[in-house]
DRENDO-1510 file (C-alpha; in Angstrom, 1 decimal, always signed):
<recs>
REC; n; res; u; v; w
REC; 1; MET; -35.4; -10.3; +5.0 .
REC; 2; THR; -34.7; -6.6; +5.8 .
REC; 3; GLU; -31.4; -6.8; +4.0 .
REC; 4; ALA; -33.1; -8.3; +1.0 .
REC; 5; LEU; -35.7; -5.7; +1.0 .
REC; 6; GLU; -33.3; -2.8; +1.1 .
REC; 7; SER; -31.0; -4.3; -1.5 .
REC; 8; LYS; -34.1; -4.6; -3.7 .
REC; 9; TYR; -35.2; -1.0; -3.1 .
REC; 10; SER; -31.7; +0.2; -3.7 .
REC; 11; PHE; -31.3; -1.7; -6.9 .
REC; 12; SER; -34.9; -0.5; -8.2 .
REC; 13; GLN; -33.7; +3.0; -7.5 .
REC; 14; LEU; -30.6; +2.6; -9.5 .
REC; 15; GLU; -32.6; +1.2; -12.4 .
REC; 16; ALA; -35.0; +4.1; -12.3 .
REC; 17; ILE; -32.1; +6.7; -12.3 .
REC; 18; ASN; -30.2; +4.9; -15.0 .
REC; 19; GLU; -33.4; +4.8; -17.1 .
REC; 20; ALA; -33.9; +8.5; -16.6 .
REC; 21; LEU; -30.4; +9.4; -17.4 .
REC; 22; GLY; -30.5; +7.4; -20.6 .
REC; 23; SER; -33.6; +9.4; -21.6 .
REC; 24; GLY; -32.0; +12.8; -20.7 .
REC; 25; MET; -34.5; +13.4; -18.0 .
REC; 26; TYR; -32.1; +15.2; -15.7 .
REC; 27; VAL; -34.7; +17.2; -13.8 .
REC; 28; GLN; -36.3; +14.1; -12.7 .
REC; 29; VAL; -33.0; +12.6; -11.8 .
REC; 30; ARG; -32.2; +15.6; -9.6 .
REC; 31; HIS; -35.5; +15.3; -7.9 .
REC; 32; MET; -35.1; +11.6; -7.2 .
REC; 33; LEU; -31.7; +12.1; -5.9 .
REC; 34; HIS; -33.0; +15.0; -3.6 .
REC; 35; ASN; -35.4; +12.6; -1.9 .
REC; 36; MET; -32.9; +10.1; -1.2 .
REC; 37; ALA; -30.7; +9.5; +2.0 .
REC; 38; ALA; -27.0; +10.3; +1.7 .
REC; 39; SER; -26.0; +6.4; +2.2 .
REC; 40; ASP; -28.3; +5.6; -0.7 .
REC; 41; ILE; -27.0; +8.2; -3.0 .
REC; 42; ALA; -23.4; +7.0; -2.2 .
REC; 43; LEU; -24.4; +3.4; -2.9 .
REC; 44; MET; -26.0; +4.7; -6.2 .
REC; 45; LEU; -22.5; +6.3; -7.1 .
REC; 46; GLU; -20.5; +3.3; -6.2 .
REC; 47; SER; -22.7; +1.1; -8.3 .
REC; 48; THR; -22.4; +3.6; -11.4 .
REC; 49; PRO; -19.9; +3.3; -14.2 .
REC; 50; ALA; -17.1; +6.0; -14.2 .
REC; 51; ARG; -18.5; +7.6; -17.2 .
REC; 52; ASP; -21.9; +8.4; -15.6 .
REC; 53; ARG; -20.7; +9.0; -12.1 .
REC; 54; ALA; -19.5; +12.6; -12.9 .
REC; 55; LEU; -22.9; +13.5; -14.3 .
REC; 56; LEU; -24.7; +12.1; -11.3 .
REC; 57; TRP; -22.6; +14.0; -9.0 .
REC; 58; GLN; -23.5; +17.4; -10.9 .
REC; 59; LEU; -27.1; +16.5; -10.4 .
REC; 60; ILE; -26.9; +16.1; -6.6 .
REC; 61; ASP; -27.8; +19.1; -4.5 .
REC; 62; GLY; -24.6; +21.0; -3.2 .
REC; 63; ASP; -26.1; +20.9; +0.4 .
REC; 64; PHE; -25.9; +17.1; +0.2 .
REC; 65; HIS; -22.1; +16.9; -1.1 .
REC; 66; SER; -20.7; +16.7; +2.5 .
REC; 67; ASP; -23.0; +13.9; +3.7 .
REC; 68; VAL; -22.5; +11.9; +0.5 .
REC; 69; LEU; -18.7; +12.2; +0.5 .
REC; 70; GLU; -18.6; +10.9; +4.1 .
REC; 71; GLU; -20.6; +7.7; +2.9 .
REC; 72; LEU; -18.4; +6.9; -0.3 .
REC; 73; SER; -15.5; +4.4; -0.4 .
REC; 74; GLU; -12.0; +6.1; -0.6 .
REC; 75; ASP; -11.4; +5.2; -4.1 .
REC; 76; VAL; -14.6; +6.5; -5.5 .
REC; 77; ARG; -14.5; +9.6; -3.1 .
REC; 78; ASN; -11.0; +10.6; -4.2 .
REC; 79; GLY; -12.0; +10.3; -7.8 .
REC; 80; ILE; -14.9; +12.5; -7.3 .
REC; 81; MET; -13.0; +15.1; -5.1 .
REC; 82; SER; -10.2; +15.4; -7.5 .
REC; 83; GLN; -12.5; +16.7; -10.1 .
REC; 84; MET; -14.3; +19.2; -7.9 .
REC; 85; VAL; -13.5; +23.0; -7.9 .
REC; 86; PRO; -11.4; +23.6; -4.8 .
REC; 87; GLU; -13.8; +26.1; -3.4 .
REC; 88; LYS; -16.8; +23.9; -3.7 .
REC; 89; LEU; -14.7; +21.1; -2.2 .
REC; 90; ALA; -13.7; +23.3; +0.7 .
REC; 91; ASP; -17.4; +24.2; +1.3 .
REC; 92; ALA; -18.2; +20.5; +1.6 .
REC; 93; LEU; -15.3; +19.9; +4.0 .
REC; 94; GLU; -16.2; +22.7; +6.3 .
REC; 95; GLU; -19.4; +21.1; +7.2 .
REC; 96; MET; -17.5; +17.8; +8.4 .
REC; 97; ASP; -16.1; +16.6; +11.7 .
REC; 98; THR; -12.4; +17.1; +12.1 .
REC; 99; ASP; -11.7; +13.4; +11.6 .
REC; 100; ASP; -13.7; +13.2; +8.5 .
REC; 101; MET; -12.1; +16.3; +7.0 .
REC; 102; ALA; -8.7; +15.1; +7.7 .
REC; 103; GLU; -9.4; +11.7; +6.1 .
REC; 104; MET; -10.8; +13.5; +3.0 .
REC; 105; LEU; -7.8; +15.7; +2.6 .
REC; 106; SER; -5.2; +12.9; +3.2 .
REC; 107; GLY; -6.5; +11.0; +0.1 .
REC; 108; LEU; -6.1; +14.1; -2.4 .
REC; 109; PRO; -3.1; +14.7; -4.7 .
REC; 110; GLU; -0.8; +17.2; -3.4 .
REC; 111; LYS; -1.7; +20.0; -5.6 .
REC; 112; VAL; -5.4; +19.6; -5.1 .
REC; 113; TYR; -4.8; +19.3; -1.4 .
REC; 114; GLN; -3.0; +22.7; -1.3 .
REC; 115; ASP; -5.8; +24.5; -3.3 .
REC; 116; VAL; -8.4; +23.2; -1.0 .
REC; 117; LEU; -6.4; +24.0; +2.2 .
REC; 118; LYS; -6.2; +27.6; +0.9 .
REC; 119; SER; -9.9; +27.8; +0.2 .
REC; 120; LEU; -10.7; +26.8; +3.9 .
REC; 121; ASP; -11.3; +29.5; +6.5 .
REC; 122; THR; -8.5; +29.9; +9.2 .
REC; 123; GLN; -10.4; +27.9; +11.8 .
REC; 124; ASP; -11.2; +24.8; +9.6 .
REC; 125; ARG; -7.6; +25.0; +8.1 .
REC; 126; GLN; -6.0; +24.8; +11.6 .
REC; 127; ARG; -8.1; +21.9; +12.8 .
REC; 128; ALA; -7.4; +20.1; +9.6 .
REC; 129; GLU; -3.8; +20.6; +9.8 .
REC; 130; LYS; -3.6; +19.7; +13.4 .
REC; 131; ALA; -5.3; +16.4; +12.7 .
REC; 132; LEU; -3.2; +15.6; +9.7 .
REC; 133; ALA; +0.0; +16.3; +11.8 .
REC; 134; TYR; -0.9; +13.4; +14.1 .
REC; 135; GLY; -0.3; +11.0; +11.2 .
REC; 136; ASP; -2.9; +8.9; +9.2 .
REC; 137; GLY; -4.0; +5.7; +11.2 .
REC; 138; SER; -3.4; +7.4; +14.7 .
REC; 139; ALA; -6.1; +8.1; +17.4 .
REC; 140; GLY; -5.3; +11.8; +16.8 .
REC; 141; PHE; -6.3; +11.5; +13.1 .
REC; 142; LEU; -9.4; +9.5; +14.0 .
REC; 143; MET; -10.8; +11.7; +16.8 .
REC; 144; ASN; -13.2; +14.5; +16.9 .
REC; 145; THR; -12.7; +17.8; +18.7 .
REC; 146; ASP; -16.2; +18.6; +19.6 .
REC; 147; THR; -16.4; +17.8; +23.2 .
REC; 148; ILE; -18.0; +19.3; +26.2 .
REC; 149; THR; -15.7; +19.7; +29.1 .
REC; 150; LEU; -16.7; +20.3; +32.8 .
REC; 151; ARG; -14.9; +21.7; +35.8 .
REC; 152; PRO; -15.1; +19.7; +39.0 .
REC; 153; GLU; -16.3; +22.3; +41.2 .
REC; 154; ILE; -19.5; +23.2; +39.1 .
REC; 155; THR; -22.9; +22.0; +40.1 .
REC; 156; VAL; -25.4; +19.9; +38.2 .
REC; 157; GLU; -27.9; +22.7; +38.1 .
REC; 158; VAL; -25.5; +25.0; +36.4 .
REC; 159; ILE; -24.4; +22.4; +33.9 .
REC; 160; LEU; -28.1; +21.5; +33.0 .
REC; 161; ARG; -28.7; +25.3; +32.6 .
REC; 162; TYR; -25.9; +25.8; +30.3 .
REC; 163; LEU; -27.0; +22.7; +28.2 .
REC; 164; ARG; -30.4; +24.0; +27.9 .
REC; 165; LEU; -29.2; +27.5; +26.7 .
REC; 166; LYS; -26.9; +25.7; +24.2 .
REC; 167; GLY; -29.8; +23.7; +22.9 .
REC; 168; GLU; -27.6; +20.7; +21.5 .
REC; 169; ILE; -24.9; +18.5; +22.4 .
REC; 170; PRO; -22.3; +16.7; +20.0 .
REC; 171; ALA; -23.5; +13.8; +18.3 .
REC; 172; ASP; -23.0; +10.4; +20.0 .
REC; 173; THR; -22.3; +12.0; +23.4 .
REC; 174; ASP; -22.6; +9.4; +26.2 .
REC; 175; THR; -20.1; +10.9; +28.5 .
REC; 176; PHE; -18.8; +14.5; +29.6 .
REC; 177; TYR; -15.1; +14.9; +30.4 .
REC; 178; VAL; -13.9; +16.6; +33.5 .
REC; 179; VAL; -10.7; +18.8; +33.1 .
REC; 180; ASP; -8.8; +21.2; +35.3 .
REC; 181; ARG; -7.7; +24.7; +34.4 .
REC; 182; SER; -4.8; +23.4; +32.3 .
REC; 183; ASP; -7.3; +21.1; +30.4 .
REC; 184; GLN; -5.7; +18.1; +31.9 .
REC; 185; LEU; -8.3; +15.1; +32.0 .
REC; 186; ILE; -9.0; +14.3; +35.7 .
REC; 187; GLY; -12.3; +12.3; +35.4 .
REC; 188; THR; -15.5; +11.4; +33.3 .
REC; 189; VAL; -19.2; +11.7; +34.0 .
REC; 190; PRO; -21.8; +9.7; +32.1 .
REC; 191; VAL; -24.6; +11.7; +30.7 .
REC; 192; THR; -27.1; +9.2; +32.6 .
REC; 193; LYS; -25.3; +10.0; +35.9 .
REC; 194; LEU; -25.6; +13.8; +35.4 .
REC; 195; LEU; -29.3; +13.7; +34.4 .
REC; 196; THR; -30.5; +11.5; +37.5 .
REC; 197; ALA; -28.1; +13.4; +40.2 .
REC; 198; SER; -29.6; +16.0; +42.4 .
REC; 199; ALA; -29.2; +19.6; +41.3 .
REC; 200; GLU; -26.9; +20.6; +44.2 .
REC; 201; SER; -24.4; +17.8; +43.5 .
REC; 202; THR; -21.0; +18.8; +42.2 .
REC; 203; ILE; -19.3; +17.3; +39.1 .
REC; 204; GLU; -16.4; +16.3; +41.4 .
REC; 205; SER; -18.8; +14.2; +43.5 .
REC; 206; LEU; -20.1; +12.4; +40.4 .
REC; 207; MET; -17.0; +11.9; +38.2 .
REC; 208; ASP; -14.9; +8.7; +37.7 .
REC; 209; GLU; -11.3; +9.3; +38.3 .
REC; 210; GLU; -10.3; +6.0; +37.2 .
REC; 211; ALA; -11.7; +6.4; +33.6 .
REC; 212; GLU; -9.4; +5.1; +30.8 .
REC; 213; ALA; -8.2; +7.5; +28.2 .
REC; 214; ILE; -6.6; +6.9; +24.7 .
REC; 215; PRO; -3.2; +8.3; +23.8 .
REC; 216; VAL; -3.2; +10.4; +20.7 .
REC; 217; ASP; -0.5; +8.5; +19.0 .
REC; 218; MET; -2.1; +5.1; +19.5 .
REC; 219; PRO; -2.7; +3.2; +16.2 .
REC; 220; GLU; -6.3; +3.0; +15.1 .
REC; 221; ALA; -6.2; -0.7; +15.1 .
REC; 222; GLU; -5.2; -0.7; +18.9 .
REC; 223; VAL; -8.0; +1.8; +19.4 .
REC; 224; ALA; -10.6; -0.7; +17.8 .
REC; 225; LYS; -9.2; -3.5; +20.0 .
REC; 226; VAL; -9.8; -1.4; +23.1 .
REC; 227; PHE; -13.3; -0.4; +22.2 .
REC; 228; GLU; -14.2; -4.0; +21.6 .
REC; 229; ARG; -12.7; -5.1; +24.8 .
REC; 230; TYR; -14.4; -2.5; +27.1 .
REC; 231; ASN; -17.6; -2.2; +25.1 .
REC; 232; TRP; -17.1; +1.7; +24.9 .
REC; 233; LEU; -19.3; +4.0; +23.1 .
REC; 234; SER; -16.8; +6.8; +23.2 .
REC; 235; ALA; -13.5; +7.6; +24.7 .
REC; 236; PRO; -11.4; +10.6; +25.7 .
REC; 237; VAL; -8.1; +11.1; +23.7 .
REC; 238; ILE; -5.2; +12.7; +25.5 .
REC; 239; ASP; -1.8; +14.0; +24.6 .
REC; 240; ALA; +1.6; +13.2; +26.3 .
REC; 241; GLU; +0.9; +15.9; +29.1 .
REC; 242; ASN; -2.5; +14.3; +29.7 .
REC; 243; ARG; -4.4; +17.2; +28.3 .
REC; 244; LEU; -7.7; +16.4; +26.7 .
REC; 245; VAL; -7.4; +17.0; +22.9 .
REC; 246; GLY; -10.7; +15.1; +21.6 .
REC; 247; ARG; -12.8; +12.1; +21.8 .
REC; 248; ILE; -13.4; +8.8; +19.6 .
REC; 249; THR; -16.9; +7.6; +19.1 .
REC; 250; ILE; -18.2; +4.1; +18.1 .
REC; 251; ASP; -19.2; +5.0; +14.7 .
REC; 252; ASP; -15.5; +5.8; +13.7 .
REC; 253; VAL; -14.4; +2.5; +15.3 .
REC; 254; VAL; -17.0; +0.4; +13.4 .
REC; 255; ASP; -15.5; +1.8; +10.2 .
REC; 256; ILE; -12.1; +0.7; +11.2 .
REC; 257; ILE; -13.3; -2.8; +12.0 .
REC; 258; ARG; -15.1; -3.0; +8.6 .
REC; 259; GLU; -12.0; -1.6; +6.8 .
REC; 260; GLU; -9.7; -4.1; +8.5 .
REC; 261; ALA; -12.1; -7.0; +7.5 .
REC; 262; GLU; -12.3; -5.7; +4.0 .
REC; 263; HIS; -8.5; -5.2; +3.9 .
REC; 264; SER; -7.7; -8.7; +5.0 .
REC; 265; MET; -10.2; -10.3; +2.5 .
REC; 266; MET; -9.1; -8.2; -0.5 .
REC; 267; SER; -5.5; -8.4; +0.3 .
REC; 268; MET; -5.4; -12.2; +0.0 .
REC; 269; ALA; -6.2; -11.6; -3.6 .
REC; 270; GLY; -3.8; -8.7; -4.1 .
REC; 271; LEU; -6.4; -6.1; -4.3 .
REC; 272; ASP; -6.9; -2.7; -2.8 .
REC; 273; ASP; -9.7; -2.9; +0.0 .
REC; 274; GLU; -11.0; +0.4; -1.3 .
REC; 275; GLU; -10.8; -0.5; -5.1 .
REC; 276; ASP; -13.7; +0.9; -7.1 .
REC; 277; THR; -15.8; -1.9; -8.6 .
REC; 278; PHE; -16.7; +0.2; -11.7 .
REC; 279; ALA; -13.2; +1.8; -12.1 .
REC; 280; PRO; -12.0; +2.1; -15.8 .
REC; 281; VAL; -10.6; -0.9; -17.4 .
REC; 282; VAL; -7.0; +0.4; -17.8 .
REC; 283; LYS; -6.9; +1.6; -14.2 .
REC; 284; SER; -8.0; -1.9; -12.9 .
REC; 285; THR; -5.7; -3.7; -15.1 .
REC; 286; GLN; -2.8; -1.8; -13.9 .
REC; 287; ARG; -3.5; -2.6; -10.3 .
REC; 288; ARG; -4.2; -6.3; -10.8 .
REC; 289; SER; -1.1; -6.6; -13.0 .
REC; 290; ILE; +1.3; -6.2; -10.3 .
REC; 291; TRP; +0.3; -9.1; -8.1 .
REC; 292; LEU; -0.2; -11.1; -11.3 .
REC; 293; GLY; +3.3; -10.4; -12.2 .
REC; 294; VAL; +4.5; -11.4; -8.8 .
REC; 295; ASN; +2.5; -14.7; -9.1 .
REC; 296; LEU; +4.2; -15.3; -12.4 .
REC; 297; PHE; +7.7; -15.0; -10.9 .
REC; 298; THR; +6.9; -17.3; -8.0 .
REC; 299; ALA; +5.4; -19.8; -10.5 .
REC; 300; LEU; +8.5; -19.7; -12.7 .
REC; 301; MET; +10.6; -20.5; -9.4 .
REC; 302; ALA; +8.4; -23.7; -8.9 .
REC; 303; ALA; +8.9; -24.6; -12.6 .
REC; 304; ALA; +12.6; -24.1; -12.3 .
REC; 305; VAL; +12.8; -26.7; -9.5 .
REC; 306; SER; +10.9; -29.2; -11.6 .
REC; 307; ASP; +13.4; -28.3; -14.4 .
REC; 308; LEU; +16.4; -29.6; -12.3 .
REC; 309; PHE; +14.5; -33.1; -12.4 .
REC; 310; GLU; +13.8; -33.0; -16.2 .
REC; 311; ALA; +15.7; -36.3; -16.7 .
REC; 312; THR; +13.8; -38.0; -14.0 .
REC; 313; LEU; +10.5; -36.8; -15.3 .
REC; 314; SER; +11.3; -38.0; -18.9 .
REC; 315; GLN; +12.2; -41.5; -17.6 .
REC; 316; LEU; +9.1; -42.0; -15.4 .
REC; 317; ALA; +6.2; -40.3; -16.6 .
REC; 318; VAL; +4.0; -41.2; -13.8 .
REC; 319; LEU; +5.9; -38.7; -11.7 .
REC; 320; ALA; +4.4; -35.8; -13.8 .
REC; 321; ILE; +0.8; -37.1; -13.2 .
REC; 322; LEU; +1.4; -37.1; -9.6 .
REC; 323; ASN; +3.7; -34.0; -9.2 .
REC; 324; THR; +0.8; -31.5; -8.4 .
REC; 325; ILE; -0.6; -33.5; -5.6 .
REC; 326; VAL; +2.1; -32.7; -2.9 .
REC; 327; PRO; +2.3; -29.0; -3.6 .
REC; 328; SER; -1.4; -28.6; -3.6 .
REC; 329; MET; -2.0; -30.2; -0.2 .
REC; 330; GLY; +0.9; -28.3; +1.3 .
REC; 331; GLY; -0.6; -25.0; +0.0 .
REC; 332; VAL; -4.0; -25.7; +1.5 .
REC; 333; ALA; -2.6; -26.7; +4.9 .
REC; 334; GLY; -0.2; -23.7; +5.0 .
REC; 335; ASN; -3.0; -21.2; +4.0 .
REC; 336; GLN; -5.1; -22.5; +6.9 .
REC; 337; THR; -2.3; -22.0; +9.3 .
REC; 338; LEU; -1.5; -18.5; +7.7 .
REC; 339; THR; -5.1; -17.3; +8.0 .
REC; 340; LEU; -5.4; -18.4; +11.5 .
REC; 341; VAL; -2.2; -16.7; +12.7 .
REC; 342; ILE; -3.2; -13.3; +10.7 .
REC; 343; ARG; -6.6; -13.4; +12.2 .
REC; 344; GLY; -4.9; -13.9; +15.7 .
REC; 345; MET; -2.6; -11.1; +15.2 .
REC; 346; ALA; -5.4; -8.7; +14.1 .
REC; 347; LEU; -7.3; -9.7; +17.4 .
REC; 348; GLY; -4.3; -9.2; +19.4 .
REC; 349; HIS; -4.0; -12.6; +20.6 .
REC; 350; VAL; -0.6; -13.3; +19.2 .
REC; 351; SER; +2.4; -11.8; +21.2 .
REC; 352; PRO; +6.1; -12.6; +21.8 .
REC; 353; ALA; +5.0; -14.5; +25.0 .
REC; 354; ASN; +3.1; -17.0; +23.1 .
REC; 355; THR; +4.8; -17.0; +19.7 .
REC; 356; ARG; +7.0; -20.1; +20.4 .
REC; 357; TRP; +4.1; -22.1; +21.7 .
REC; 358; LEU; +1.9; -21.3; +18.7 .
REC; 359; ILE; +4.7; -22.4; +16.2 .
REC; 360; THR; +5.2; -25.6; +18.0 .
REC; 361; LYS; +1.5; -26.2; +17.9 .
REC; 362; GLU; +1.4; -25.7; +14.1 .
REC; 363; LEU; +4.4; -27.8; +13.5 .
REC; 364; SER; +2.8; -30.6; +15.6 .
REC; 365; ILE; -0.4; -30.3; +13.4 .
REC; 366; GLY; +1.8; -30.3; +10.3 .
REC; 367; LEU; +3.4; -33.4; +11.5 .
REC; 368; LEU; +0.1; -35.1; +12.4 .
REC; 369; ASN; -1.7; -34.1; +9.3 .
REC; 370; GLY; +1.4; -35.2; +7.3 .
REC; 371; MET; +1.3; -38.6; +8.7 .
REC; 372; ILE; -2.5; -39.1; +8.2 .
REC; 373; TRP; -2.3; -37.8; +4.6 .
REC; 374; ALA; +1.0; -39.5; +3.8 .
REC; 375; VAL; -0.5; -43.0; +4.8 .
REC; 376; LEU; -3.7; -42.3; +2.7 .
REC; 377; ILE; -1.9; -41.2; -0.5 .
REC; 378; ALA; +0.7; -43.9; -0.2 .
REC; 379; SER; -2.1; -46.5; -0.1 .
REC; 380; VAL; -4.0; -44.8; -3.0 .
REC; 381; VAL; -0.8; -44.6; -5.2 .
REC; 382; ALA; +0.4; -48.1; -4.5 .
REC; 383; LEU; -2.9; -49.7; -5.3 .
REC; 384; TRP; -3.4; -47.4; -8.3 .
REC; 385; LYS; -0.1; -47.9; -9.9 .
REC; 386; GLN; +0.9; -51.2; -8.3 .
REC; 387; ASP; +4.0; -49.8; -7.0 .
REC; 388; PHE; +4.8; -49.7; -3.3 .
REC; 389; MET; +8.1; -47.7; -3.6 .
REC; 390; LEU; +6.3; -44.9; -5.5 .
REC; 391; GLY; +3.7; -44.8; -2.9 .
REC; 392; ALA; +6.7; -44.5; -0.2 .
REC; 393; VAL; +8.1; -41.7; -2.1 .
REC; 394; ILE; +5.1; -39.6; -2.5 .
REC; 395; ALA; +4.1; -40.2; +1.3 .
REC; 396; PHE; +7.6; -38.9; +2.4 .
REC; 397; ALA; +7.3; -35.9; +0.2 .
REC; 398; MET; +3.8; -35.2; +1.6 .
REC; 399; LEU; +5.0; -35.5; +5.3 .
REC; 400; VAL; +7.8; -33.2; +4.6 .
REC; 401; ASN; +5.8; -30.6; +2.7 .
REC; 402; MET; +2.9; -30.5; +5.5 .
REC; 403; ILE; +5.5; -29.8; +8.0 .
REC; 404; ALA; +7.2; -27.1; +6.1 .
REC; 405; ALA; +3.5; -25.7; +5.4 .
REC; 406; GLY; +2.8; -25.5; +9.1 .
REC; 407; LEU; +6.1; -24.0; +9.9 .
REC; 408; ALA; +5.9; -21.4; +7.1 .
REC; 409; GLY; +2.3; -20.5; +7.8 .
REC; 410; ALA; +2.9; -19.8; +11.4 .
REC; 411; THR; +6.1; -18.0; +11.1 .
REC; 412; LEU; +5.7; -15.9; +7.8 .
REC; 413; PRO; +3.2; -13.4; +9.3 .
REC; 414; ILE; +5.4; -13.0; +12.5 .
REC; 415; ILE; +8.5; -12.3; +10.3 .
REC; 416; MET; +6.6; -10.0; +8.0 .
REC; 417; LYS; +5.1; -8.0; +10.7 .
REC; 418; LYS; +8.6; -7.2; +12.1 .
REC; 419; LEU; +9.7; -6.3; +8.6 .
REC; 420; ARG; +6.7; -4.0; +8.5 .
REC; 421; ILE; +5.2; -5.8; +5.6 .
REC; 422; ASP; +1.5; -6.5; +5.6 .
REC; 423; PRO; +1.2; -10.3; +5.9 .
REC; 424; ALA; -2.4; -10.3; +4.6 .
REC; 425; LEU; -1.0; -8.7; +1.4 .
REC; 426; ALA; +2.1; -10.8; +0.6 .
REC; 427; GLY; +1.8; -13.7; +3.0 .
REC; 428; SER; -0.2; -16.0; +0.7 .
REC; 429; VAL; +2.0; -15.5; -2.4 .
REC; 430; ILE; +5.3; -16.3; -0.3 .
REC; 431; LEU; +3.5; -19.3; +1.2 .
REC; 432; THR; +2.4; -20.8; -1.9 .
REC; 433; THR; +6.0; -20.4; -3.4 .
REC; 434; ILE; +7.4; -22.1; -0.2 .
REC; 435; THR; +4.9; -25.1; -0.4 .
REC; 436; ASP; +5.3; -25.4; -4.1 .
REC; 437; VAL; +9.1; -25.5; -4.0 .
REC; 438; VAL; +9.4; -27.7; -1.1 .
REC; 439; GLY; +6.8; -30.2; -2.3 .
REC; 440; ILE; +8.3; -30.5; -5.7 .
REC; 441; PHE; +11.8; -30.8; -4.5 .
REC; 442; ALA; +10.9; -33.3; -1.9 .
REC; 443; PHE; +8.8; -35.5; -4.4 .
REC; 444; LEU; +11.1; -35.4; -7.3 .
REC; 445; GLY; +14.3; -35.5; -5.3 .
REC; 446; THR; +13.3; -38.4; -3.5 .
REC; 447; ALA; +12.0; -40.1; -6.6 .
REC; 448; THR; +15.4; -39.4; -8.3 .
REC; 449; LEU; +17.3; -41.1; -5.4 .
REC; 450; LEU; +15.1; -44.1; -5.0 .
REC; 451; LEU; +13.4; -44.8; -8.4 .
REC; 452; ILE; +15.8; -43.9; -11.1 .
</recs>
């Protein structure tokens, strides 16, 4: 109910703003945008065609640019930033956390990136370059550097007095990190423990020396798995010398999980997970044409296999009617296995230790499914066409293709991962090609041997 109300409210805002834009009431639009939350403004921009997006951006108060950019999807955000004056963009980036600033900069064209970098002040430029040096997709790229560190010999009273004088602590702080004079991490102290301890207690007596830390080069997908496994709200990040270099908070991890889910879903269709829904027609056509071209090539491969049996098809027309059944069943079965294995890999369930068992399991499922559906389709075809041998041919082809589908669905993601190819992006296309080719060859080849 709440989601429905929020959606209705957002769409009513969009309708009102579009109506005001169409009437040239820019002052009213500016006022409406000024009273909206950054997340709502971002939704508004993502729901607006590209031709109106630039105008809307100009009407947004410059003080909100930083917050709105953080909420935008990558494709929309990069389009807006590439059109901004470098000095204005630098002003917006300077208000961001290190991880957000690095993410914004990494998506810019090289020339724009260099211009913006020059416009940043020395301190912001250094922290951005340091984060970018860790590499996109790493814990170092993801982390924030706004941490409060404690020394083990300091008392609780001194720490609380310091925090009162400071007046604030970094957002999403649930733990303080204890370091030595070389900034090496030696323990952690939860905020709740610090607040409830006696004033005379030392940090050393309160800290947890067994607390886990995240290596700065850990891939972000692994970071998300660790957070999920241990239900962390934040975690320290250390370099190779065990020095504390930053922290990662749950809000960043939620973004990773969301992006991974979107990536898996969109990749199955050959689309970019950050693709702009309202991108220009030519741009969207170019992106989608790549995988349409790949699919056409694989379809031609299947057609070439059918062409090998042209004489068979011309002599027995019923084969052309039944020829689509076997590849179709194999494709569905294979995609079930493929999706399951890709999900298991994403969750960290699939490893070299259990790969052989998994492949054996999926082969067994393919064999059992093949037997079940082979008997069923044989019975249907034999009764339909009054031809027992034709039923036996399609049953054999069904059995072969279901086994091939199970094997391909289980092994393709594993092989592609070793080759550093995204299985979510290309796995479905390759699997469909395999099941089409095997299914057609098994059916028409067997029919040629036994029926012609």
